N, C-alpha and C positions, 0 to 999 in steps of 0.2 A: 184194451182201452176202448171206451165207448166213443161214439160220434158226437163231437161238441161243436158249438158255435155254428159257423158257416159250413161245417162239415156235415150239418143234418140235412137230410133230403125228404122234401115233402111229396114223395111219390113212392109207390110201390116198387120194390126191386123186381128186375125182369125175371121172368119165370123161364124155366128151362126150355118149355114149349115155344116161347116167344123168340128166343134166339137160336134154337137149334138149327144148325146147318146154315144160318144167315151170313156169318163171317166167312165161311168156306166156299160160298158160291161164287164163281168168276163173274157173275152178273149182278152181285149184291150192290145196293147202293153204298157210297163211301160213307163210313162212320162219321159222325159229327161229335162235337164237343159235349152235347147233351147225351149222346149214346155213351160217351166215356164216363160222364157223371153218373148215369144210371147203373153202370156196370160196377163202378167203384162205390156206389152209394154215397156220394157226396154231392155237394152243389155244384152248378156250373162255374160259379165264381172260384171255388177251391181248385177245380181243374184248371182255370185260367191262371191262377197264382202259381201252381206247381209247373205248368208248361212255360210260363214267362219269367219265372225265377223272381217273382214280386210278392212282398208280404211275407207272412209267416204261416207255415203249415206244420202239423205234426209229421213226425217220421212215418206213423202208420198210415196217415191219409196219403202222404206223398208216395209210398210204396204201393198202395191201392190204385192210385191213379196211373202210376207208371205200368202196373201189372194190365190195367185195362187197356191203356194205349197199345201196349204190345199185343194183347189178344185181339183187339179189333182192327189192329194195323192202322191206327188213326194217323193221319198226316195233318199237321196244323195247317190252317189257312192263313198263309203269311200276309196276304193283303188285308184281311180282317185284323189280324194281329197288329199290323203296323198303325191301324187307326187308333188303338189304345195305347201302344207304346211309342209311337213316332219313330219306329225303328223297324228296317226291314232285315237287317243283317245281311244284306245282299249288295253286291257290287256289279254295276253294269260295265260292260266292256264292248267298245265298238271298233271292229277292225276293217280295214279296206277289203279283206279276203280272209277265208278260213282254210284255204288250201296251202299246203307247202311246208318245208321244214322250218322256215323262219317263224311263222305263225304257231306252228305246233309247239316249238321251244318257247315262244313268248307265253302262250297259254300255260304251258307247264309249270313256268316260274310263277304265273299269277296264282294258279290253283294252289301251289304249294304254300304260298303266303296266305292266300284266303283261308285255307284249311287250318293253318297255324293260328289264325285269329278268329276261328268259329265263324267265318263268313262264307257266303255262297257266291257263285259267279253266274251271271247271265250274259252270254256272248252273242253278238250279232254282227252282221256284216253290212257295211255301207256300200260295197261294190264300187269304191272309188267316186261315188257321186254325191253332189251335195244334197239332192232331194232324198236320196236313200238314207243319207246320214241323219238328216232331220226326222225321217219317218222312224229311225231306229231311237232317236233321242225321245220322240213323243211317246213310243211304245213302252219305254223304261220309266217315265215319269211317274211317280207314285209307287212303283215296284222296287226301286233301289235307293240306296242311301246316298250313292254318289257314282260318278262315271269316269271311266277312263276312255279317252278318244284317241285313236291313232289314225291320222289322216295324212297322206302326203300331199293334200290340197290344202292350202292355206285357207281358202274361202270356206270350204266344208268345216275345217276345224274351228274357225271363228263362229260361223253359224250355229255349230253344236254348242259351243260355250255361251252364246246369247241366249238359245232357246231352252237352255237347262233351267233357266230361272235362278232360284236360289240354291239348287242342288250343287254340291261341290263337284268341280270336273278338273281332272288332271289331263293335260295334253301330251301327247308323245308324238315326237318327230314331226311336228307341225311347222317346219320351217326353221328359220333362225331364232335366236334367243330373243325373247321379248320381255321387258321388266314388268313386274307387277302380275305375272301370270304364272301359276303352278304348272310346270312343264319339265319333261325329260326330252332332251335333243341330242342326237348323235352327231359328232363333229364330222360330217360327210366331207366337207372340203379338205380338212387336215388328214383325213384318212386317205383320200384320194391322192394327195400330194405325197404321202409316205408310200404308197404303193408304187407310184412312178418313179420316186426317188430309188426305191429298193431296185426296181428293174434296171435302172440306170447304172446303179453300183455293181450290177452283176455283168456289165458289159453291153447290154442291149441298148440300140440307137434309134431303132425304128419301132415305136411303141403305139400300138392301136388301141382304141377304147370302144368297147360295146357298151352303149348307154342304155339306162332304163326306159321305162314307159314316158311317153310325152306328157308335157304339162304335169310332171310329178317332181315335187320340191326336192326330194332326196336325188332323183336321177339328174336334174339340173345342177344341183351342188357338187355331186361327185364329177359330173363332166367338167364343170368349171375348174375343180381342182385339178383334174387330168390336164386340161389345157395350160393352166399357170405352172405346171411343174415341167413342161416340155423343154424350156429354154429355146434352143435354135431349131428344134423340129417343128415342121407343120403338122397340125392335128390330123389324125386319121380316125374318124368316128363313124361307126355303123350303128344302126338302130336296133334296139331290142325292146322287150317289154317286161323283164325281170323273169321270163319263164325259161326252162331248160331248152325248150324247142327253139325260142328266139335266139339263144346263145349258138345253137347248132347252125341256124340259118346265117347268123352273122359271120361265124367263123368260116363257113363255106364261101361266103362273099369275100371274105379277106384273102382266101386262097386264089381267088380268080385274078387278083390285081398283078399287074406286070412286075412290080417289086413288092413282094408280100413283106409284111411286117416280121421282125424277129421276137416280138412279144405283144402280149395282149393283157390289158387290164379290163376286166369285166365289172360292172357296176354291182353285181351280186354273184354269190357263189353258184347258184343254179344256172346262171347263163355261162358262167366259168366252166361248169361240168358239161353243158351242151357243147362248149367250143372244144374241150378236151376230147369229147367223143368224135366230133367231126374231124379233128386232126388225125385221130387214131384211124378213122375209117379211110382217110385220104393218104395214110401212110407217112404222115408228117410227125416227126418225133418231138416230144416235149420232155424235157426242156432243150434238147440239142438244137432243134430247128426253131422252134417257137416256145417261149416261156409264157406261163399263164399265171395272173394273180387275180383272186375274187374279193368279195367284201362280205362280211357277216360272221363267218366260220360257223356254218350249220354242221350238224354231225356228219353228214356225208362227205364233207370236205377232206377229212383226214382218211377216209375209206377208199378214195379214188386212187388209181394207180397211172401216173404218179399222183401221190397225195398233193393236195392243192395248197400252195401258199395263199394266204388270205389276210384280210384285215378283220381281227377279231372284235366283237362287240359284247360278247357274253350275253346272248339274247335272254336266257332264262333268268339271269340276275336283273336285267332290266325289268322284265316282268314282275319279278318279285318286288323290286324297288317301288315300282309304280304302285302296286297294291298298298304297300306299307305307307307311301305318301299320301295316297287317297284316304285311307283309314284315319291318318293324322288330320286331314282336311275335314272329314266327317266329325271327328271328336271336337275339333276347334269350333265347329259351327254349333255344336250341341252345348258346348261349355262356355262360349263367348270369348274364347282365347284368340289371339292373333293368328291369322290363317297363313300357312306356308304359301308364299308367292314366288318361290325361287325357281329359276330356270337351271336345271341340273344338266351339265354337259357331259356326254360320255365320250371319252377320247378312245377311238380304236387301236389296237395294238397289232403290230406285225407278227404273224405267225409264219415263219418261213419253213416251207416243206420242199419236197424234191421238184415241184413243177417250175421252180426258178432257180435250180442249181446252177451255179456259174459254169461256164465253159471255157476252153482254152482261148486266149486272146487271139490266137492265129485264125480261129473260126470267123471272126469278124472282119478279118483283113483280106479275106478271099474275095476276088471279083471286083 
């Protein structure tokens, strides 16, 4: 079949001498769309139609373009592409941190959902600060179709939403449920209450709490849930920052108390893991001497010995759900449909393991 219509090229085909060795050199200049057009002997417009899936091209033309793309290792410039299509097929994700099992699981769920929908992810960290959050938002404007912002600070989350302009934004874990805002929120208060109630049901009466980072919405809410579930016990709260090391330090501090606790509720699993290690080093048995409950159910929780009882929130599923809801927001903005403004609340589920196994009642009546 001959070259027809827009597939005609008003320039000479490249000679063997002009391209010999060019594509294989590690220092060769990146191929352009014009390079692809020259090699495929079609117009730049035809290359654009094939790569963007717009318009009609013959099977022969499409195959020549794809062969040229593969031979030249051409990578489309998505910024330029978005100028003509108004789509980047890319989702921005701003997280307070990129380290740790929680964020690894969250990104894994997001990535699976993005790939299933033919989207790409750009992930950045806000480092828990409002200024860093805004910098991340600014860096993504024009590069992504929408953003997911996970911030444990209400101010940072609100600023991100405001500075995003017309770009769709889904907020995650940004405090309490708010009407008229697309968001996914974990029921941190309810989960903390359930954790303490579980410990009381196993016979524990002196329950301590290792709280998360200061000025953190999730830490504050889980601490409040702990206090509200204590009934007649005075709160025993030691500071942590969600890291394993801080859980270890807090547990060591608890062991120095004149009357040490018989149970610990840690505000996340990594601090609970640190506490378990500190107790083992001190010769304190879990669950016989001190029971431990975490929050999140990261993969390592089930691998600990004793295995960690925790409040499961299915982290990867939250990531998957967040991406799918954001894609829905992007689609609504492109089609003029009503936007999803619901606040979705995730209820944690108690996963009971060995770290809170009940002990004989007589154990608590001694002394």
